[in-house]
N, C-alpha and C positions, 0 to 999 in steps of 0.2 A: 416175817420172811417175805410175805406177799409185797409189802411196800419196798423191800430191798430189791426184789426182782423187777417190779413195775417201774421203779425209778430209773432203771438202767444201770444201777450200781453193780448188779450181778454181772452184766456184760462188761463193765469196766474191770471187774475182778478177773474175768476170763482173759481179757486183753492183756492185763498185767502178767498173768500166769504164762501166757503164750510168749510174751516178750522175755520173761525170765527163762523160759525153755530155749529160746533162741540164744540168749546170753550163755546158758549152760552148754549148749551144743557148740558154741564158738570157743568157750573158755576151757572147758574140761580137757579136751584133747591137747591143748597147749600146756596145761598145768600138770597133767598126769600122762607121761609118755607111754606107759604101759596100756593105756586105753585108746591110743591113737588108732590102732587097727580095728578095735571093736566098736568104737563110737560111730554113729552115723554122721557123715559129714554134712555140714550145713548146706553146701551146694546141692546135695542130693535130696534134701527134704524141704528146701525153701518153698517150692510151689505149694506143697500141702499146707505148710504153716501160713503162708500169705493168703491162700484161698480160704482157709479156716478163719483167719482174722477178718477177712472181708465179710464172711457170713455172720460173725459175731458183731461186727460194726452194723450190718444191716439189721440184726436183731435189736441192737441198741437204738437205732433210728426208729424202728417200729415201736419199741416200748416207750420211747420218750415223745411220741407223737409227731415225728418229722413227716414231711410230705412224702408223696409216693416217689418223687424224683431221686432223693438221696438213697432211699431204700433200693430202688431199681438200679441205680448206679453201683451201689455196693454189691448187689447180687450179680450184676453183669460182670463186674471185675472178678468176683469169685469164679464165675463160669469160665471166663477167658483164661484165667490162671490155671484152672482145673484142666482145661483142654491142653494148655501148654504142658502140664505135668503128664497127662496121658500120652501126648506126642513124644515127649522125652523118653518115657518108659517103653513105649512101643518101638522107637528107633534103637533103643539100647539092646533089644532082643535080637 
């Protein structure tokens, strides 16, 4: 298990799972009309998903020995998208 995590494969798995979540959030309301009103719409949750993806990408960079620049860039992207999410939620109230 340690080798799986340290190789960055664990982060790859998390990235795939988040992308599958995006696909499900897009696809399920279109295929099951009764879930349209109950399912969170992708446009409402995209900042959280993208911010989380950026954090996992930063983790992958760190685990695989990338330099500080790509790690910092991924963390900065996560921060900016998080601020966008907070601003959207704040203005919606």
